[in-house]
C-alpha positions as CSV (number, residue, x, y, z in Angstrom):
1,M,-34.1,27.6,26.4
2,E,-33.4,27.3,22.7
3,K,-31.9,24.1,21.3
4,K,-29.1,24.6,19.5
5,T,-28.1,22.9,16.1
6,F,-25.2,22.9,13.5
7,D,-26.1,22.6,10.5
8,F,-22.7,22.0,7.8
9,S,-25.0,22.9,4.8
10,K,-24.4,26.5,6.5
11,V,-20.7,26.3,6.4
12,E,-19.3,28.7,4.0
13,I,-16.1,28.9,2.8
14,L,-15.0,30.9,0.3
15,S,-12.0,30.6,-2.3
16,L,-8.9,32.6,-3.5
17,D,-11.1,34.0,-6.0
18,G,-14.7,34.5,-4.1
19,K,-16.4,31.1,-4.8
20,K,-17.8,28.9,-2.5
21,M,-16.0,26.2,-1.7
22,G,-17.4,22.7,-1.4
23,T,-17.2,21.4,2.7
24,E,-18.7,17.8,2.0
25,Q,-14.2,16.9,2.8
26,L,-14.4,18.7,6.0
27,R,-17.2,17.3,7.2
28,A,-16.4,13.7,6.6
29,E,-12.7,14.7,8.5
30,V,-15.1,16.8,11.5
31,C,-17.1,13.2,11.5
32,N,-14.0,10.9,11.2
33,S,-11.7,12.5,13.7
34,L,-14.5,12.9,16.5
35,Y,-15.8,9.6,15.9
36,M,-12.2,7.5,15.3
37,Q,-10.3,10.0,17.6
38,G,-13.2,10.5,20.5
39,Q,-11.7,11.0,23.8
40,D,-15.3,9.8,25.5
41,I,-18.2,8.3,24.1
42,T,-20.0,11.8,23.7
43,E,-17.6,13.1,21.4
44,C,-17.6,9.7,19.0
45,E,-21.4,9.6,19.2
46,L,-21.5,13.3,18.0
47,G,-19.1,12.4,15.3
48,R,-21.6,9.6,14.4
49,K,-24.4,12.0,14.2
50,L,-23.1,14.6,12.4
51,W,-21.9,11.9,9.9
52,H,-25.6,10.6,9.6
53,A,-27.6,13.3,9.9
54,V,-27.8,13.4,5.5
55,K,-30.9,13.5,3.3
56,D,-30.6,13.6,-0.1
57,G,-26.7,14.1,-0.1
58,V,-26.9,17.3,1.9
59,P,-26.1,17.7,5.2
60,Q,-29.2,18.4,7.7
61,P,-29.2,20.4,10.4
62,V,-28.6,18.2,14.3
63,E,-29.6,19.3,17.9
64,I,-26.7,19.4,20.0
65,S,-26.4,19.7,23.6
66,E,-24.1,22.2,25.6
67,E,-21.5,19.3,26.3
68,E,-22.0,18.4,22.2
69,E,-21.1,21.9,21.3
70,K,-18.4,22.2,23.9
71,K,-17.0,19.2,22.2
72,L,-17.4,21.1,18.6
73,R,-15.9,24.0,19.5
74,Q,-12.6,22.0,20.7
75,Q,-12.9,20.1,17.6
76,F,-12.9,23.5,15.7
77,E,-9.6,25.1,17.4
78,K,-7.5,22.3,15.8
79,Y,-8.4,24.1,12.2
80,P,-6.2,26.7,10.5
81,Y,-8.4,30.5,10.6
82,L,-10.2,31.1,7.6
83,I,-11.6,27.3,8.1
84,R,-12.1,27.3,12.1
85,T,-14.5,30.5,12.0
86,A,-16.7,29.5,9.1
87,L,-17.3,26.6,11.6
88,L,-17.5,28.8,14.9
89,K,-19.5,31.1,12.6
90,V,-22.0,28.4,12.2
91,L,-21.9,27.1,16.0
92,N,-22.7,30.5,17.1
93,G,-25.9,30.9,14.9
């Protein structure tokens, strides 16, 4: 079975004028929400793991388990359509 990864640097959200929007604030929101509002240790640790996966200011791919993938899917469902679909596109590979 191939290992699953999530890479915030691959998240692409376009503004109304078609330009790629920055996702650093979204990354911070997702990570902080998982960490601070996690219902179990898996969610808290996933938020921490995603937050610290940065090299030279660029988010890096993070290997995730099936359970962590499920937690990310649940987290992403809380976001509006455009953001949710961009996040899920990356998660789905």
